[in-house]
C-alpha positions in Angstrom: -116.3 118.3 18.2 -115.6 120.2 14.9 -112.0 120.7 14.0 -110.5 124.3 14.6 -109.5 124.3 11.1 -113.5 124.4 10.2 -114.0 126.6 13.0 -112.3 129.3 11.5 -113.2 128.5 8.1 -116.8 129.3 9.7 -115.8 132.5 11.6 -114.5 133.7 8.2 -117.6 132.8 6.6 -120.1 133.8 10.1 -118.5 137.6 9.7 -120.1 138.3 6.9 -123.1 136.2 6.6 -124.0 138.1 10.0 -123.1 141.6 9.7 -125.4 141.0 6.3 -128.2 139.4 8.1 -128.1 141.6 11.1 -127.7 145.0 9.2 -126.8 146.9 12.5 -127.5 151.0 12.8 -124.2 153.1 14.4 -126.4 153.1 18.0 -126.2 149.1 17.7 -122.9 148.9 16.8 -122.3 151.2 19.4 -124.2 148.9 22.2 -122.0 146.0 20.8 -118.7 147.8 21.3 -120.1 148.5 24.5 -120.6 145.2 25.3 -117.1 144.0 23.9 -115.6 146.7 26.5 -117.6 146.2 29.9 -119.3 143.6 31.6 -123.3 145.6 32.2 -124.4 146.9 29.5 -128.2 148.8 29.4 -129.3 149.8 25.2 -132.5 151.9 24.8 -134.4 154.4 26.9 -137.1 155.2 23.8 -139.2 153.1 22.1 -138.1 152.0 18.6 -134.2 151.3 19.1 -134.7 147.8 17.9 -133.2 146.7 21.5 -135.0 143.1 21.2 -133.8 143.1 18.1 -129.7 143.6 18.8 -130.0 141.4 21.9 -130.6 138.5 20.8 -127.9 139.3 17.8 -125.6 140.0 20.6 -125.7 136.5 22.1 -125.2 134.8 18.5 -122.2 137.1 18.0 -121.2 136.3 21.6 -121.2 132.3 20.9 -119.2 132.7 17.4 -117.0 135.1 19.4 -116.4 132.2 22.3 -116.3 129.5 20.1 -113.3 131.3 17.9 -111.6 131.4 21.3 -112.4 127.1 22.3 -115.2 127.5 24.2 -117.5 125.1 22.2 -121.9 124.4 23.1 -121.5 127.4 26.0 -125.3 128.6 27.3 -126.0 131.8 27.4 -129.5 133.5 28.6 -132.3 135.1 27.0 -135.1 136.5 29.5 -138.4 137.9 29.5 -140.5 139.2 32.2 -143.2 135.9 31.8 -143.8 133.7 28.5 -145.8 135.6 27.1 -143.7 138.0 26.7 -141.0 135.7 25.9 -143.1 134.4 23.4 -144.6 137.9 21.4 -140.9 139.7 21.7 -138.7 137.0 21.3 -139.5 133.9 20.2 -141.9 134.0 17.0 -139.1 137.0 16.1 -136.7 134.2 16.3 -138.3 131.9 14.0 -138.2 135.0 11.0 -135.2 136.4 11.7 -132.5 133.6 12.4 -131.6 131.8 9.2 -131.6 127.5 8.8 -127.5 128.0 8.2 -127.0 129.6 11.4 -128.9 126.8 13.8 -132.3 125.5 15.0 -134.9 126.9 17.0 -135.7 123.5 19.8 -137.7 122.7 22.5 -136.3 119.6 23.8 -136.1 117.8 27.4 -132.2 118.8 28.5 -132.3 122.8 27.3 -136.3 123.3 26.7 -137.4 126.2 24.6 -134.0 127.2 23.1 -131.8 128.3 19.7 -128.4 125.7 19.4 -126.3 127.2 16.9 -124.7 124.4 14.3 -121.8 122.3 15.1 -119.3 124.5 12.3 -120.4 127.9 14.8 -119.4 126.2 18.1 -122.8 124.4 19.1 -123.7 127.2 21.6 -127.2 127.3 23.3 -129.0 131.0 23.7 -132.0 129.3 26.2 -135.1 131.2 25.9 -136.4 131.6 29.7 -138.8 133.6 31.2 -138.9 135.5 35.0 -141.6 134.4 36.9 -139.5 132.9 39.6 -136.3 133.5 39.1 -134.9 131.3 41.6 -135.9 128.7 39.6 -132.5 129.5 38.0 -130.6 129.5 41.4 -128.0 126.4 39.9 -127.8 127.0 36.3 -124.8 128.4 34.7 -124.9 131.1 31.9 -121.8 132.6 30.4 -124.0 135.7 29.5 -127.6 137.3 30.1 -129.7 139.2 28.3 -132.9 140.6 29.7 -135.7 142.1 27.1 -137.5 145.4 28.5 -135.5 145.4 32.5 -137.9 147.7 34.1 -140.3 145.3 34.4 -138.4 143.9 36.7 -137.6 144.4 40.6 -133.8 144.9 42.0 -134.0 141.6 43.8 -134.1 139.9 40.1 -131.6 141.8 38.8 -129.5 140.5 41.3 -130.5 136.9 41.5 -130.0 136.7 37.6 -126.2 138.3 38.0 -125.4 135.5 40.5 -125.8 132.9 38.0 -123.3 134.1 35.6 -120.3 132.2 35.3 -119.4 129.7 32.6 -116.1 127.0 33.0 -113.2 128.7 31.6 -114.9 132.1 30.7 -113.8 135.2 32.6 -115.6 137.5 31.0 -119.1 136.9 31.4 -121.6 139.6 30.2 -125.5 141.4 31.0 -127.5 143.1 28.7 -130.3 144.5 28.8 -132.9 146.5 26.9 -135.5 148.9 28.2 -137.7 152.0 28.0 -138.4 154.0 31.2 -141.4 153.6 33.6 -142.6 150.2 34.7 -141.6 148.7 38.4 -138.0 148.7 38.1 -137.7 152.1 36.7 -136.4 153.6 39.9 -133.5 151.0 40.3 -132.8 151.6 36.6 -132.8 154.6 36.4 -130.2 155.0 39.6 -127.8 152.5 38.7 -127.3 152.6 34.6 -128.4 156.6 33.9 -127.8 158.3 36.9 -124.5 155.9 37.8 -125.1 155.9 41.5 -123.4 153.2 43.0 -123.3 151.6 46.4 -121.2 148.7 47.6 -123.9 146.1 46.4 -123.9 147.3 42.8 -121.5 146.0 40.0 -118.6 148.4 39.5 -119.1 151.6 37.8 -116.5 151.2 35.5 -118.0 147.7 34.6 -121.3 149.5 33.6 -122.7 151.5 30.7 -125.9 153.0 29.1 -126.0 153.3 25.4 -128.7 155.6 24.6 -131.0 155.2 21.6 -134.0 157.2 20.3 -136.3 156.5 17.1 -134.6 158.1 15.4 -131.4 156.5 15.5 -132.9 153.1 13.6 -133.4 153.6 10.0 -135.6 150.7 10.1 -138.4 152.9 11.5 -140.9 154.1 9.5 -141.4 158.0 9.2 -145.4 156.9 10.1 -143.9 155.6 13.4 -142.0 158.3 14.2 -144.8 160.7 13.7 -147.1 158.6 15.5 -145.1 159.1 19.0 -145.0 162.5 18.3 -148.6 162.8 18.9 -148.8 161.1 22.1 -149.4 162.5 24.9 -146.9 164.4 26.6 -145.5 162.1 29.2 -145.6 159.1 26.9 -143.6 161.4 24.0 -141.4 162.7 26.4 -140.5 158.8 27.7 -140.6 156.4 24.3 -139.9 159.7 21.7 -137.3 161.8 23.9 -136.0 159.1 26.2 -136.6 160.9 29.2 -136.0 159.2 32.3 -137.6 161.9 34.3 -141.3 161.4 32.8 -143.2 158.4 32.7 -147.5 157.5 32.2 -148.8 158.2 35.5 -146.2 160.9 36.9 -147.3 163.0 39.7 -145.1 165.7 39.5 -144.9 166.3 36.0 -143.3 169.5 36.4 -140.2 168.2 37.2 -137.4 168.7 34.7 -133.8 167.5 36.3 -132.2 170.4 34.5 -134.3 173.2 35.7 -134.6 172.0 39.5 -131.4 170.6 40.3 -128.5 173.0 40.3 -125.1 172.7 41.8 -124.6 173.5 45.7 -123.2 177.2 46.7 -122.9 178.6 50.1 -126.1 179.8 51.7 -126.2 183.7 52.6 -126.0 183.7 56.6 -129.0 185.7 56.8 -131.2 183.0 54.8 -133.8 180.9 57.2 -132.3 177.5 57.3 -134.9 174.6 58.0 -135.2 170.9 58.6 -137.7 168.3 57.5 -138.0 164.8 59.1 -139.6 161.3 58.0 -138.8 159.4 60.6 -138.6 155.5 61.1 -137.5 152.3 62.7 -134.4 150.1 61.5 -136.5 148.0 59.1 -137.6 151.5 57.7 -136.0 154.6 55.8 -135.0 157.9 57.8 -135.1 160.8 55.8 -134.1 164.2 56.6 -133.8 167.0 54.4 -132.1 170.4 55.4 -133.7 173.9 54.1 -132.9 177.0 52.7 -135.2 180.2 52.0 -134.2 183.1 50.1 -134.9 186.7 50.6 -137.3 186.1 47.2 -139.0 183.5 48.9 -137.5 180.6 47.1 -136.7 177.2 48.5 -133.5 175.2 48.1 -132.9 171.8 49.3 -129.5 171.2 50.3 -128.2 168.8 52.3 -130.2 165.4 52.6 -129.5 162.4 55.3 -131.6 159.1 54.0 -130.5 156.0 55.3 -131.8 152.3 56.9 -131.2 149.9 58.8 -130.6 151.5 62.3 -132.0 152.4 65.1 -133.7 155.5 66.3 -130.9 157.1 68.6 -128.6 156.1 65.8 -130.6 158.5 63.2 -131.6 161.4 65.8 -127.6 161.5 66.4 -126.8 161.7 62.5 -129.0 164.0 62.0 -127.6 166.3 64.9 -124.0 165.8 63.6 -125.1 167.4 60.3 -126.4 170.0 61.7 -123.7 171.0 63.5 -123.3 175.0 63.8 -126.5 176.2 61.9 -129.4 177.7 63.5 -133.0 176.3 62.4 -136.2 178.2 63.7 -138.1 175.2 64.0 -137.7 171.7 62.5 -140.9 169.6 61.1 -141.4 165.8 61.5 -144.2 163.1 61.1 -147.0 163.5 63.5 -146.4 160.1 64.6 -143.5 161.0 66.1 -145.3 162.5 69.5 -146.8 158.9 70.2 -145.6 157.1 72.7 -146.8 153.7 71.2 -145.8 151.5 74.8 -142.4 152.9 74.8 -140.4 154.7 77.1 -139.8 157.7 74.9 -141.3 159.1 71.9 -139.6 159.3 68.8 -139.4 163.3 68.8 -138.3 163.1 72.7 -135.2 161.0 71.4 -134.6 163.0 69.0 -134.6 166.0 71.5 -132.0 164.6 73.7 -129.9 164.3 70.9 -130.1 167.8 70.2 -132.8 167.8 67.3 -134.8 170.5 69.0 -137.4 172.8 68.0 -139.8 170.0 66.7 -143.4 170.7 65.1 -145.9 167.5 64.1 -146.6 167.9 60.5 -149.9 168.6 59.0 -152.4 165.7 57.8 -154.1 166.9 54.8 -152.0 165.4 52.0 -153.5 166.4 49.0 -152.8 170.0 50.6 -149.0 169.0 50.7 -148.7 167.3 47.7 -150.7 171.1 46.0 -147.7 172.5 47.9 -145.0 170.6 46.2 -146.9 171.4 42.6 -146.8 174.8 42.8 -143.2 175.3 44.0 -142.2 173.1 41.3 -144.0 174.9 38.7 -142.1 176.8 36.5 -142.3 178.0 32.9 -140.3 179.7 30.2 -140.2 182.8 32.1 -140.6 182.1 35.5 -138.4 179.8 37.3 -139.2 177.5 39.8 -139.8 178.6 43.9 -138.0 175.1 44.8 -134.2 174.0 43.8 -132.4 171.2 44.9 -128.9 170.9 45.2 -127.3 168.3 43.0 -125.7 166.5 46.7 -129.3 165.2 47.5 -129.6 162.4 44.9 -132.5 160.9 46.5 -134.6 163.8 47.0 -133.8 164.4 43.1 -134.2 160.6 42.4 -137.9 160.5 44.6 -140.2 163.8 43.2 -140.1 161.9 39.2 -141.2 158.7 40.6 -144.0 159.4 42.1 -147.4 158.5 40.6 -150.8 158.6 41.1 -152.9 156.5 43.4 -155.1 154.6 41.3 -157.8 154.3 43.7 -157.4 158.0 44.8 -156.1 160.1 41.4 -155.7 163.4 43.3 -153.3 161.9 46.2 -150.1 160.5 45.3 -150.1 156.4 45.8 -148.4 155.7 49.1 -145.8 152.7 49.7 -148.7 150.8 51.7 -150.2 150.8 48.1 -146.9 149.1 46.1 -144.9 151.9 45.8 -141.8 152.7 46.7 -138.9 155.4 48.3 -141.3 158.0 49.0 -139.6 159.1 52.5 -138.1 162.2 50.8 -141.2 163.3 49.3 -143.1 163.1 52.3 -140.5 165.6 54.7 -140.8 167.8 51.3 -144.5 167.8 52.1 -144.2 168.5 55.3 -141.9 171.3 55.4 -143.8 173.2 52.4 -147.0 173.1 54.5 -145.3 174.7 57.1 -145.3 178.1 54.5 -149.0 178.1 53.9 -150.6 181.5 55.4 -153.0 178.7 56.4 -151.1 176.8 58.7 -152.4 175.3 62.0 -152.5 177.3 64.8 -149.7 174.9 66.4 -147.3 175.3 63.4 -148.0 179.0 63.2 -147.4 179.8 67.2 -144.3 177.7 67.0 -142.8 179.2 63.7 -143.7 182.5 65.3 -141.7 182.5 68.4 -138.8 180.8 66.6 -138.5 183.4 63.9 -139.1 186.0 66.6 -136.0 185.0 68.7 -134.1 184.6 65.3 -134.8 188.7 64.8 -133.7 189.0 68.5 -130.2 187.5 67.7 -129.3 189.1 64.5 -130.7 192.8 65.8 -133.7 192.8 63.7 -131.5 194.2 60.6 -132.3 195.0 56.8 -131.6 191.1 56.5 -134.0 189.7 59.2 -137.2 188.0 58.0 -140.2 189.0 58.4 -143.0 186.4 58.9 -144.6 186.6 56.2 -141.9 185.8 53.9 -141.2 182.8 55.1 -145.6 182.3 54.8 
């Protein structure tokens, strides 16, 4: 074991040499500072910010820093989604970048593929690993974990990996990552690190940080590279050049712009018509319900949401009824499957009605027509406001719309949950509702809606603020 005087000398020497070798950009320095401050830090959000580069050097810095505190031969992990990616983005770069005086890249029977710092720097180990099967690391221990391209992994991978962040004597274990928008993990990564929507299963909010970097933040990028990013198709340009998490290749509703479509909640005027739409599910699925207000100008406002799983149908019905107390709805649209008995004593619709969720009408089955309505209501330009706006108290609707992607086998359709898409429930109940606002509504829907609206007009005395049905469609 190195003597403490040797370690202190190495600290002084290595600090100079590391800073000279790494030469971090201001944004990379911000990322390093955040990784000192909190436990979970993500860096990136666009191409060319030097993500892969800085996370490997951040691990080196951690190991040297811990050595100065008396922790030697500490192991940290640097992970990619598979071995080819690990080799391409990390192993080959480590061979080129890490100087011989710092340590050695080796593939031993004990440590596997790793970079081992020299004893005078504490002998720390950067284990180079892939995430093709995260369960194989269940008994491993790492004082810090870095994942290169976090969005290439689903949420369970993150949860498994953070469960092995432990090391004897080190309390401030760390998780760092770099990534771009898109890929299979886009949803959960955006929700946790970018939107900061936390649940009981997430790390503590005060221990999570995101440092956004753009290609223009990296002084080492050639101007030709920047210009090439600017010439990408719109969706890729917004994601890779501007770091937008609301657009990515394959996105179905490219009209979505959170700054335009999401607004602060306000008190709904009494004379506006209120409607509900429900996509029900059993205990294992998600039941999504949203409340909609129709303005006198034909705009639709999503003003409340219910988005829950792990409950029975009657529990969902009771909760939706309670949230609806004191309000009147001409009709409530619900998935057609709710009217099927399926061998049960009651249909799902009957259960909802029993708990006070009344006025149910079946949704329409034409998915493409429904998505076309969503496009129409989202559409906007610099001179025209969109006809659909979402209150900022509806996070699941806000999260779901930009995540919809084209079905690979049927591009005009949204990829369904049965084809691997996730969290489509809020989109479905939006589609159901907007389809009832078409002049081409089915006779069954028209009859139910006209009857309900006529009742509303009667209640309000047919005053100037009452709706005509053609204001709704």
